[in-house]
C-alpha positions in Angstrom: -0.1 0.0 0.1 1.2 3.6 -0.7 2.3 5.8 2.2 -0.3 8.5 2.6 0.3 11.6 1.2 0.5 13.4 5.0 3.6 11.8 5.8 6.0 11.6 2.8 9.0 13.9 3.0 10.1 16.8 0.3 12.0 14.1 -1.3 9.5 11.4 -1.8 6.3 13.6 -2.7 9.2 14.6 -5.5 9.3 10.7 -6.3 6.1 10.3 -5.8 5.1 12.7 -9.0 7.5 10.8 -10.8 5.9 8.1 -10.4 1.9 9.8 -11.4 3.8 11.0 -14.8 4.8 7.4 -15.3 1.6 6.2 -14.3 -0.5 8.3 -16.2 -0.6 7.8 -20.2 -2.0 4.4 -18.9 -4.4 5.2 -15.8 -6.1 8.9 -16.8 -8.3 8.9 -14.3 -9.2 10.7 -11.6 -8.1 9.1 -8.7 -4.4 9.6 -10.0 -4.9 13.1 -10.5 -6.3 13.0 -6.8 -2.8 12.2 -5.9 -1.4 14.2 -7.8 -2.8 16.9 -6.7 -3.0 15.8 -2.8 1.1 14.9 -3.4 1.7 18.4 -5.5 0.2 20.2 -2.3 2.2 18.7 0.9 5.0 18.9 -1.8 4.2 22.8 -2.4 3.9 22.8 1.6 7.6 21.8 2.3 9.2 24.0 0.0 7.9 26.9 1.4 10.2 26.1 4.4 13.9 27.3 3.7 15.5 27.2 7.2 15.2 23.9 7.8 17.6 21.3 8.5 17.6 20.1 4.8 18.1 22.5 1.3 15.2 21.1 -0.4 15.0 23.4 -2.8 18.6 22.1 -4.2 18.3 19.0 -3.9 15.2 19.1 -5.8 16.0 21.2 -8.7 18.5 18.9 -9.9 16.4 15.7 -9.9 13.8 15.3 -13.0 10.9 17.2 -10.9 11.5 20.3 -13.1 10.6 17.9 -16.1 7.5 16.2 -14.5 6.2 19.7 -12.9 5.8 20.4 -17.2 4.9 17.2 -17.6 2.0 17.2 -15.5 1.0 20.6 -16.3 0.6 19.5 -20.2 -1.1 16.6 -19.2 -3.9 18.4 -17.2 -4.7 20.5 -19.5 -4.3 17.4 -22.3 -5.2 20.0 -25.5 -7.4 21.9 -24.1 -7.1 26.1 -23.5 -8.2 26.5 -19.5 -8.3 22.6 -17.6 -11.9 21.9 -17.1 -13.4 21.6 -13.6 -11.4 18.3 -12.5 -8.3 19.5 -13.0 -8.0 23.2 -11.6 -7.5 21.0 -8.1 -4.2 20.0 -9.3 -3.1 22.6 -11.7 -3.2 24.7 -8.4 -0.9 22.9 -6.5 1.2 22.3 -9.3 2.0 25.5 -10.2 2.4 26.4 -6.0 5.1 23.3 -6.2 7.2 26.0 -9.7 6.2 28.9 -7.8 8.1 27.3 -4.2 11.1 25.4 -5.6 12.0 29.0 -7.6 11.6 31.5 -4.6 14.6 33.3 -4.1 16.9 29.8 -6.0 18.4 30.9 -9.6 19.9 27.8 -9.7 16.3 26.1 -10.1 15.1 29.3 -12.4 18.0 28.2 -14.9 16.5 24.2 -14.2 12.4 25.6 -14.3 13.5 27.4 -18.3 15.3 24.4 -19.4 11.9 22.0 -18.6 10.1 24.5 -20.4 8.3 25.0 -17.1 7.9 28.8 -17.3 6.5 29.1 -20.9 3.7 26.3 -20.0 2.6 28.4 -17.8 3.2 31.3 -20.4 0.8 29.0 -22.8 -1.7 28.4 -19.5 -2.0 32.4 -18.9 -2.6 32.9 -22.9 -5.4 30.4 -22.6 -7.4 31.9 -20.1 -6.4 35.4 -22.3 -8.4 34.2 -25.3 -11.6 33.4 -23.3 -11.8 36.8 -22.3 -13.4 39.4 -24.4 -11.2 41.5 -27.0 -12.2 44.9 -26.0 -12.0 45.9 -22.3 -14.6 44.8 -20.2 -16.3 47.4 -17.7 -17.3 44.5 -15.4 -15.3 42.1 -13.6 -15.4 39.2 -16.2 -17.2 35.9 -14.4 -14.6 33.2 -13.3 -14.9 30.3 -11.1 -12.8 30.9 -7.5 -11.1 27.7 -8.6 -9.9 29.0 -11.8 -8.3 32.4 -10.0 -7.1 31.0 -7.7 -4.9 28.6 -10.6 -4.5 32.4 -12.6 -3.0 34.2 -10.2 -0.8 31.4 -9.0 0.7 31.2 -12.4 1.4 34.6 -12.4 2.9 33.8 -9.2 5.5 31.5 -11.0 6.3 33.7 -13.9 7.1 36.3 -10.7 8.7 34.2 -8.6 10.7 33.0 -11.6 11.6 36.5 -12.8 13.0 38.3 -9.9 16.4 39.1 -10.4 17.2 36.5 -12.9 17.6 37.6 -16.4 17.3 33.9 -18.6 13.5 33.5 -17.9 13.2 37.5 -17.8 14.3 37.6 -21.3 12.7 34.1 -22.1 9.2 36.0 -21.4 10.2 39.5 -22.6 10.5 37.7 -26.1 7.3 35.4 -25.4 5.0 39.2 -24.9 4.3 38.3 -21.7 3.0 41.7 -20.6 0.5 42.0 -23.0 -0.9 38.9 -22.0 -0.8 39.4 -18.2 -1.4 42.8 -18.6 -4.8 41.8 -21.1 -6.4 39.4 -18.4 -5.8 41.0 -14.6 -7.9 43.8 -15.9 -10.3 41.8 -17.3 -10.0 39.7 -14.0 -10.0 43.3 -12.1 -11.3 46.2 -13.6 -10.3 49.1 -11.6 -13.1 49.8 -9.6 -15.3 47.4 -10.9 -16.5 46.5 -7.3 -17.9 50.5 -6.5 -20.5 49.6 -9.3 -21.4 45.9 -9.0 -21.0 42.3 -7.8 -23.2 40.8 -9.8 -20.4 39.2 -12.2 -18.2 37.7 -10.4 -19.2 34.2 -10.6 -20.5 32.1 -13.7 -23.8 32.7 -14.7 -25.2 28.9 -14.0 -23.9 29.7 -10.2 -26.7 29.5 -7.6 -27.9 32.5 -6.3 -27.8 30.9 -2.8 -24.1 29.9 -3.4 -23.6 34.3 -4.0 -22.7 34.9 -0.5 -20.9 37.9 0.6 -18.2 35.5 1.6 -17.8 34.5 -1.7 -17.6 38.2 -2.9 -15.3 38.8 -0.6 -13.6 36.2 -1.7 -13.2 36.2 -5.4 -12.6 40.2 -4.9 -9.5 39.4 -2.4 -8.4 36.2 -4.8 -8.3 39.4 -7.8 -7.1 42.2 -5.7 -3.8 39.7 -5.0 -3.5 39.1 -9.2 -4.0 42.4 -9.9 -0.8 42.9 -7.7 1.3 40.7 -8.6 0.4 40.7 -12.5 1.5 44.2 -11.2 5.3 43.2 -9.8 6.3 40.7 -12.9 5.0 43.8 -15.6 7.5 46.2 -13.9 10.3 43.7 -13.2 9.8 43.3 -16.9 10.1 46.4 -18.1 13.4 48.5 -19.1 15.0 51.1 -20.9 15.8 48.7 -24.4 12.3 46.6 -24.7 9.1 48.6 -24.9 6.4 46.3 -23.1 3.4 47.5 -24.7 2.2 47.9 -28.1 -0.9 50.5 -29.2 -3.6 47.4 -28.9 -2.6 47.9 -24.7 -4.0 51.7 -24.6 -7.8 50.9 -23.8 -6.3 48.6 -21.0 -3.9 51.4 -19.8 -7.0 54.0 -20.0 -9.3 52.4 -18.1 -7.8 52.8 -14.5 -7.7 56.5 -15.8 -11.4 56.7 -16.5 -12.3 55.2 -12.8 -10.3 57.4 -11.1 -12.4 60.7 -13.1 -16.0 61.9 -12.9 -19.2 60.4 -12.7 -17.4 56.5 -12.1 -15.5 58.3 -9.4 -18.5 59.8 -7.6 -20.9 56.5 -7.5 -21.5 55.0 -4.0 -20.2 51.5 -3.4 -22.6 48.9 -3.3 -24.4 48.4 -0.6 -21.6 45.5 0.3 -19.1 47.6 0.7 -20.9 50.8 1.7 -19.3 50.8 5.3 -15.8 50.2 6.3 -13.4 47.0 5.9 -10.0 46.1 5.7 -11.2 44.3 2.0 -12.5 47.5 0.7 -9.5 49.4 1.9 -7.5 46.4 0.3 -9.5 47.2 -2.9 -8.8 50.5 -2.6 -5.1 50.4 -2.8 -4.9 48.1 -5.6 -7.2 50.4 -7.7 -4.4 53.3 -6.7 -1.8 50.7 -7.6 -3.1 50.2 -11.3 -3.6 53.9 -11.6 -0.1 54.2 -10.9 0.9 51.6 -13.3 -1.5 52.5 -16.1 -0.2 56.3 -15.8 3.8 55.0 -15.7 3.2 52.5 -18.9 1.1 55.3 -21.1 4.4 57.8 -19.8 7.2 55.8 -21.1 5.5 53.7 -24.3 4.5 57.8 -25.6 8.3 58.1 -25.0 9.7 55.2 -26.4 7.2 53.7 -29.2 6.2 56.2 -32.4 3.5 53.6 -32.7 1.9 54.2 -29.3 1.6 58.8 -30.2 0.0 57.8 -33.6 -2.5 55.8 -32.4 -3.5 58.0 -29.9 -3.4 61.5 -32.1 -5.5 59.0 -34.6 -8.0 57.7 -31.6 -9.1 60.9 -30.7 -9.9 61.6 -33.9 -11.3 58.1 -35.3 -12.7 56.8 -32.1 -12.9 52.9 -33.7 -9.1 52.7 -33.0 -8.9 51.5 -29.6 -12.4 49.4 -30.0 -14.7 52.9 -29.1 -12.9 53.6 -25.7 -11.1 57.6 -26.1 -8.1 56.6 -25.5 -6.3 60.3 -26.1 -9.8 62.1 -24.2 -9.6 59.1 -21.3 -6.1 60.5 -20.5 -7.1 64.3 -20.7 -10.1 63.7 -18.9 -7.9 62.7 -16.3 -5.7 65.5 -16.3 -8.2 68.1 -16.4 -10.7 66.1 -14.0 -9.1 63.3 -11.7 -9.4 63.5 -8.0 -8.6 61.6 -5.1 -11.4 59.0 -4.4 -14.0 60.1 -1.3 -13.2 56.7 0.1 -9.5 57.8 0.5 -11.2 60.6 3.3 -13.9 58.0 5.2 -12.0 57.6 8.8 -12.2 54.6 10.7 -10.1 51.7 12.1 -9.7 49.6 8.8 -9.3 52.9 6.8 -5.9 54.8 5.0 -4.0 56.4 7.8 -3.4 60.7 7.4 0.6 59.6 6.2 -1.2 57.1 3.6 -3.4 60.0 3.0 -1.0 62.4 1.6 1.7 60.0 0.7 -0.8 58.9 -2.2 -1.7 62.0 -2.8 1.6 62.8 -4.1 1.0 59.7 -6.1 -1.9 60.9 -7.2 -0.2 64.1 -8.7 2.7 62.6 -10.1 0.6 60.0 -12.2 -1.5 63.0 -13.6 2.4 64.6 -14.3 2.7 61.3 -16.0 -0.2 61.3 -18.6 1.0 64.8 -19.0 4.6 64.1 -20.5 2.3 61.1 -22.4 0.0 63.8 -24.0 3.2 66.5 -25.0 4.8 63.8 -26.2 2.1 63.1 -28.9 1.8 66.4 -29.6 5.2 66.9 -30.1 5.5 63.9 -33.0 5.2 65.2 -36.5 2.9 62.7 -37.7 0.6 63.6 -35.3 0.2 67.7 -36.4 -2.6 66.5 -38.9 -4.5 64.9 -36.5 -4.8 67.2 -33.6 -5.0 70.6 -35.7 -8.2 70.7 -37.2 -9.6 73.2 -39.9 -12.5 72.3 -41.1 -14.7 73.7 -38.1 -15.0 77.7 -38.1 -17.2 77.5 -34.7 -14.0 76.1 -33.5 -10.4 77.7 -35.2 -7.3 74.7 -34.8 -10.3 72.1 -33.6 -11.3 69.9 -30.7 -7.7 69.5 -29.0 -6.3 72.9 -29.7 -9.6 74.8 -27.9 -9.4 72.7 -25.2 -6.0 73.4 -24.8 -6.7 77.2 -24.9 -9.9 76.7 -22.8 -7.4 75.1 -19.7 -5.3 78.0 -20.4 -8.0 80.6 -20.2 -9.6 79.1 -17.0 -6.3 79.3 -15.2 -6.1 82.9 -16.2 -9.5 83.3 -14.9 -9.1 82.5 -11.8 -11.5 79.7 -12.3 -8.6 76.6 -11.5 -5.8 79.3 -10.5 -6.7 78.8 -7.2 -6.7 75.1 -7.3 -3.4 75.4 -7.9 -3.9 73.9 -11.4 -0.6 75.5 -13.3 -0.4 71.5 -14.4 -3.3 72.3 -17.1 -1.6 75.4 -18.4 2.0 73.5 -18.4 0.4 70.8 -20.3 -1.4 73.0 -22.8 1.3 75.4 -23.7 3.9 72.5 -23.8 1.5 70.9 -26.3 0.5 74.2 -28.1 4.3 74.8 -28.9 5.0 71.4 -30.2 1.5 72.0 -32.8 2.4 75.7 -33.8 4.0 75.6 -36.6 3.8 78.1 -39.2 2.1 81.5 -39.2 -1.4 80.0 -40.1 -1.4 78.2 -36.8 -0.7 81.6 -34.8 -2.5 83.3 -36.5 -5.1 81.2 -35.0 -3.8 81.4 -32.2 -4.0 85.0 -31.9 -6.8 86.0 -33.0 -10.2 85.5 -32.0 -11.9 83.6 -30.5 -8.4 82.2 -29.0 -6.8 85.7 -28.6 -4.0 83.8 -27.3 -1.8 87.1 -26.1 -3.8 88.1 -24.3 -4.6 84.9 -21.8 -0.2 84.4 -22.1 0.5 87.9 -21.3 -1.1 87.6 -17.0 0.7 88.5 -14.4 -0.9 84.7 -13.9 1.7 83.2 -15.5 5.0 85.4 -16.3 5.1 87.2 -12.6 8.5 86.9 -11.3 7.2 83.8 -8.2 5.4 81.7 -10.9 6.6 78.4 -11.2 9.6 77.6 -13.3 7.9 75.1 -15.2 5.2 77.1 -15.6 7.0 79.9 -17.0 8.9 77.3 -19.3 5.7 76.4 -20.6 4.8 79.8 -21.5 7.7 81.3 -22.8 8.0 78.8 -25.2 5.1 78.8 -26.4 5.1 82.6 -27.3 8.7 81.5 -28.9 6.9 79.6 -31.7 4.4 82.1 -31.8 7.0 84.8 -32.3 8.5 82.8 -34.9 6.1 84.2 -37.4 5.6 87.4 -36.4 8.4 89.4 -39.2 6.5 88.2 -42.1 2.7 89.0 -40.2 2.2 91.9 -39.2 -1.3 91.0 -37.7 1.1 88.4 -35.5 3.5 91.0 -34.5 1.0 93.8 -33.7 -0.8 91.1 -31.4 2.0 90.0 -29.4 3.3 93.4 -29.4 0.1 95.0 -28.0 -0.1 92.2 -25.4 3.3 93.9 -24.0 4.7 90.5 -24.1 8.5 91.7 -24.6 8.4 93.5 -21.1 6.1 90.1 -19.5 9.3 88.3 -20.5 11.8 90.9 -18.9 9.9 91.0 -16.2 9.1 87.6 -15.0 13.1 87.2 -14.0 13.7 84.5 -16.7 17.2 86.5 -17.3 18.3 87.2 -13.3 21.0 85.3 -12.0 19.7 82.3 -10.2 20.2 78.9 -10.7 18.0 76.8 -11.4 17.7 73.4 -13.4 15.6 74.0 -15.8 16.3 78.1 -16.4 18.3 77.7 -19.0 16.5 76.1 -22.3 13.9 78.5 -20.3 16.7 81.4 -20.9 16.9 79.5 -24.6 12.9 80.8 -25.4 13.1 84.1 -23.6 15.7 85.0 -26.3 13.5 82.8 -29.0 11.2 85.4 -28.4 12.6 88.5 -28.1 14.7 87.5 -31.3 11.8 87.4 -33.1 9.9 90.3 -32.2 12.5 92.8 -32.7 13.9 91.6 -36.2 13.0 94.2 -38.4 10.5 96.2 -35.8 12.3 99.2 -35.0 9.5 99.8 -32.3 10.2 97.0 -30.4 14.0 97.1 -30.6 13.6 100.0 -28.9 11.2 99.8 -26.4 14.0 96.8 -25.5 16.8 99.1 -25.0 15.3 101.8 -23.7 12.3 101.2 -21.5 12.8 100.3 -17.9 12.2 96.8 -16.8 8.6 97.1 -14.2 9.9 96.5 -10.0 13.2 96.2 -11.1 15.8 97.1 -8.1 17.9 97.8 -9.6 16.5 99.8 -12.7 17.4 97.7 -15.6 16.1 97.8 -19.1 16.2 94.9 -21.9 19.8 95.6 -23.6 21.5 95.8 -20.0 19.8 92.4 -19.1 20.3 90.5 -21.9 24.7 91.7 -22.1 24.5 90.7 -17.8 23.1 87.5 -19.5 25.5 86.9 -22.4 28.1 88.1 -19.8 28.1 85.4 -17.3 25.9 82.5 -18.7 28.2 79.8 -18.9 26.1 78.1 -21.7 27.3 78.4 -25.3 23.8 78.7 -27.1 22.7 81.6 -24.1 25.8 83.3 -25.5 25.5 82.8 -29.1 21.5 82.8 -29.5 21.8 86.2 -26.7 24.4 88.1 -28.9 21.7 87.4 -32.1 19.4 89.6 -30.3 21.6 92.6 -30.2 22.1 91.6 -34.7 18.4 92.0 -34.9 18.4 95.6 -33.2 21.3 96.5 -35.2 19.9 95.3 -38.6 16.3 96.6 -37.4 17.5 100.4 -36.5 20.3 100.5 -38.6 17.7 99.8 -41.9 15.5 102.0 -43.1 12.0 101.3 -42.0 8.5 101.8 -44.7 6.7 104.4 -43.7 2.9 102.4 -44.6 0.8 103.8 -42.2 -0.4 107.3 -41.9 1.8 109.3 -38.8 2.0 112.8 -38.4 5.4 114.7 -38.9 5.6 115.5 -35.5 5.2 111.2 -34.7 7.7 110.7 -37.4 10.2 113.4 -35.5 9.5 111.7 -32.0 10.2 108.0 -33.1 13.0 108.9 -35.0 14.5 111.2 -32.0 13.7 107.3 -30.2 15.8 105.5 -32.4 18.7 107.7 -32.5 18.7 107.3 -28.7 18.8 103.1 -29.1 21.2 103.3 -31.8 23.7 105.5 -29.3 22.9 102.7 -26.7 24.2 100.3 -28.7 27.4 101.4 -29.3 29.0 100.3 -26.4 31.9 98.5 -26.4 29.9 95.6 -24.4 27.3 95.2 -27.5 30.6 95.4 -29.8 33.0 93.0 -28.1 29.4 90.2 -27.4 29.5 90.4 -31.7 33.3 89.8 -31.8 32.8 86.9 -29.5 30.0 85.4 -32.1 32.1 85.6 -34.5 35.0 83.6 -32.5 33.2 81.1 -31.6 31.7 79.9 -34.4 33.8 78.2 -36.7 31.5 75.3 -37.6 28.6 77.6 -38.0 29.3 80.2 -41.3 25.6 81.9 -40.2 26.2 83.2 -37.1 29.7 84.2 -38.7 27.8 85.9 -41.2 25.4 87.4 -39.0 28.0 88.8 -37.0 30.4 90.3 -39.5 26.2 92.4 -41.0 25.8 94.1 -37.6 29.4 95.1 -37.1 29.8 96.4 -40.2 26.2 98.0 -39.8 27.3 99.6 -36.3 30.9 101.1 -37.5 29.1 102.7 -40.5 27.9 105.0 -37.4 30.7 108.1 -37.0 31.3 106.4 -33.1 31.3 102.6 -34.6 34.5 102.3 -36.4 36.5 102.5 -33.3 34.4 100.5 -31.2 34.2 97.6 -33.7 38.3 97.4 -34.5 39.0 97.1 -31.0 36.2 94.4 -30.6 38.3 92.7 -33.6 41.7 92.9 -32.2 40.6 92.4 -28.9 41.6 89.2 -26.9 38.6 86.6 -26.9 37.2 85.2 -23.7 38.7 81.6 -23.1 35.7 80.3 -22.9 35.0 81.3 -26.6 38.9 79.8 -27.6 38.7 76.7 -29.3 42.2 74.7 -28.1 42.2 70.5 -28.0 43.6 68.3 -26.2 47.3 68.7 -24.9 47.2 72.4 -26.6 49.6 75.4 -24.7 46.8 77.8 -22.7 46.0 81.1 -24.4 46.8 84.2 -23.2 43.9 86.0 -21.6 45.7 89.4 -20.9 45.9 91.6 -23.8 49.4 92.0 -26.4 51.0 94.7 -27.7 53.4 93.5 -30.2 52.6 92.6 -33.8 53.5 88.9 -33.4 49.8 87.9 -32.5 48.2 89.4 -35.5 51.4 88.3 -38.0 50.5 84.5 -37.3 47.0 84.4 -36.3 46.2 80.7 -36.6 48.0 78.5 -33.7 48.1 74.3 -34.3 48.1 72.2 -31.8 51.2 70.3 -30.0 49.7 67.2 -30.9 50.8 67.0 -34.2 50.4 68.5 -37.5 48.2 66.5 -38.8 45.1 67.5 -36.9 45.7 70.9 -38.1 42.8 72.3 -35.5 43.4 75.9 -35.6 42.5 78.0 -32.3 41.6 81.6 -32.8 43.2 84.7 -30.1 41.3 87.3 -32.1 37.9 87.4 -33.5 40.2 89.1 -36.8 41.6 85.2 -36.6 38.6 84.1 -37.5 37.2 85.8 -39.8 40.7 85.4 -41.4 40.6 81.5 -41.3 36.6 81.9 -42.7 37.8 84.5 -46.1 40.9 82.0 -46.2 38.7 79.3 -46.7 37.8 78.0 -50.1 34.6 75.8 -48.2 32.9 79.1 -47.0 30.2 80.1 -48.9 31.3 83.0 -51.5 28.3 85.2 -49.7 30.3 85.1 -46.4 33.7 85.5 -47.9 31.8 88.7 -50.4 30.7 90.0 -46.6 33.3 90.2 -44.9 35.3 91.6 -48.1 32.5 94.1 -47.1 33.2 94.7 -43.8 37.4 95.3 -44.3 35.9 97.5 -46.6 33.8 99.6 -44.5 35.9 99.1 -40.7 38.6 101.3 -42.6 37.0 103.8 -43.2 36.1 104.5 -39.7 39.4 102.7 -38.3 42.5 104.8 -37.0 45.7 103.2 -35.9 47.6 99.8 -34.7 44.1 97.8 -34.6 43.8 99.4 -38.2 47.0 98.3 -39.7 46.6 95.4 -37.8 44.1 94.3 -40.0 46.0 95.2 -43.2 48.5 93.6 -42.3 46.4 90.3 -41.6 44.0 90.6 -44.4 46.3 91.9 -47.6 47.6 88.8 -48.6 44.2 87.1 -49.0 42.4 89.7 -50.0 45.5 89.7 -53.6 44.9 86.0 -53.6 40.8 86.8 -54.4 41.4 89.2 -56.7 43.6 86.8 -58.6 41.8 83.8 -58.4 38.0 85.1 -58.7 39.0 87.8 -60.8 36.0 89.8 -62.2 32.9 88.0 -60.0 31.1 89.0 -56.8 33.7 87.4 -54.1 37.1 89.0 -56.6 35.1 92.6 -56.5 34.7 92.7 -53.2 37.9 91.9 -52.1 39.5 94.6 -55.3 37.2 97.3 -53.3 38.9 96.6 -49.8 42.2 97.1 -51.4 42.0 100.5 -52.9 40.1 102.0 -50.3 43.4 101.3 -48.8 45.4 102.3 -51.5 43.6 105.5 -51.7 43.9 106.5 -48.3 
């Protein structure tokens, strides 16, 4: 007679299972499977003990037990997707053995993988997934307690086998198990479904008398535990290399967001959960865990998977994209309307404690931030522009998405949401609008009625010195996009100028001397907005240069703020782009404006006086040296060299400008704009009065002549390099020649002689090589000026 299963050791149980495997081909009857169940149950219980006198885990892992478990699982299914009712108990115990065998045991994880056990468990879960509807379900999928136990334990097997063990983890990723697990777990535990119904937990043929509260509580407990384990498993599988989810999972991911958004959020709990209890608290926590996981997956998928971004935008216009689940709209609704659940705040001994509530509130806000990042990523994909920007409805210019983003900004400015701290809505709206505002027509729509966005963005609520830097980042970034079209569209410039955008940016404090990890990108955006608004606009240029900035102590102007920023910044983008504002200021003031508007002679005289005053303010060593530094640091950016040359040339046309510009060209550059290679000698920052510096403007790196890396000491050195190089466009070289000719008319002294000595051989060669061409003629004109002196 066989030894009763309850008296067997772990080793004996394992051998017994091996014997039963051998019997199954000829004795596949209920009694055999009952023995399998009881033997596996005792073995699983025994393997729960890890600190006993015998190392059963290591010993049994080396036996045929892993292969036998795989065989038993396959035999129990007998070709079906899921076990029938008579096989659920043995399957459950077989899974328990596998789960307990590999807990914190990498060797056994490897043995199970070699035996194909995790793969067989994945097939089992896929079988269960095939039984649920393809579309996301609002109510929980009906399933018996026995089958729920099987599914939960199967997830547990994969979780235990995966933790810290890369081979199993990699195999599960290759099997795309994350999508299977997520679909199955959300069908069995739809977020907050317990708040709506308890009638769908059990199979239709279940007798009403059997559906007691204890059965209901047991079902929800298993489902909640299953959901928790599924979430942990998916987190274990996630990394930065392998995106876990594709667009097919989006309708399931947003179910948690919908559950935390009215009207579902505000629904009263059903009678069974009307009063606080430990189970209700468990379900509340499970719902929130699901929300956190879903928001994290939405964020990472939007960041990493292009098809997810495209699918979300496409579904916004075509609901059939996601089985009529409005995924992108659900994300927007959650960001706008999602709230902390009222049940968090019900006081009871079984409820949430104050510290837990505070942590959950912070985590909930983080969930919204993750979804906001996903929304911004979707709007930033170029392929989505035509999906999110819709010109088909004259009553809603820009379409539904554009109008909703503008409405978020308007609500904050009007005080509807600002008092509730909803600057996150404005951050999302401004960043998203900035992403999809392309070209003059889009800017014009936003600046026109009914949006009138310039008036909204110029609100003190958005650009006050005390405004959070993340909010300023979104607002000023959008202003930069709107300003880009201002030089081609007079209406756009007029709207932004009338709203006082330049003064508001200056008053916001983003150019102040303070430390903030986001400050540099905001400063660059502010530079971009002002640069475009001052381009070809004498009025804006005068205001930027002359008008004192409100509420500044000590008093400042836009020009003084800019020069201070360019001087102290260590960021090349800020220095170069900031100096391009000076380029545009000079171009605007030194170029004659068209008199298209009807203004009186007195107004014209006042404007001219203001213009002259602004020009005088630019005639300073600081401006001339900033332009020289732009030339000196831009060896790889010929367009910046050209802009610096043109602006310096215009500046030198003024009676006081020639000497300033010439001195700036021949003054040693700051170290930050002096490129040097590894191992090169340091460049002196002191001025040199000898002719040696200008006679030999190019210094080769001592690392070897083959590297041929030039280092410039003065802006003039860079101009010599650019003028000599055949790779420099003829237009740029022509402008350099014209600049030399212009500065020669105003400059005097040693500086002019240095310029002549450094450039005369090159100019003579250009005349010889290029003859009567535009470049050759420009070089000849410079030489003729020098001859006539």
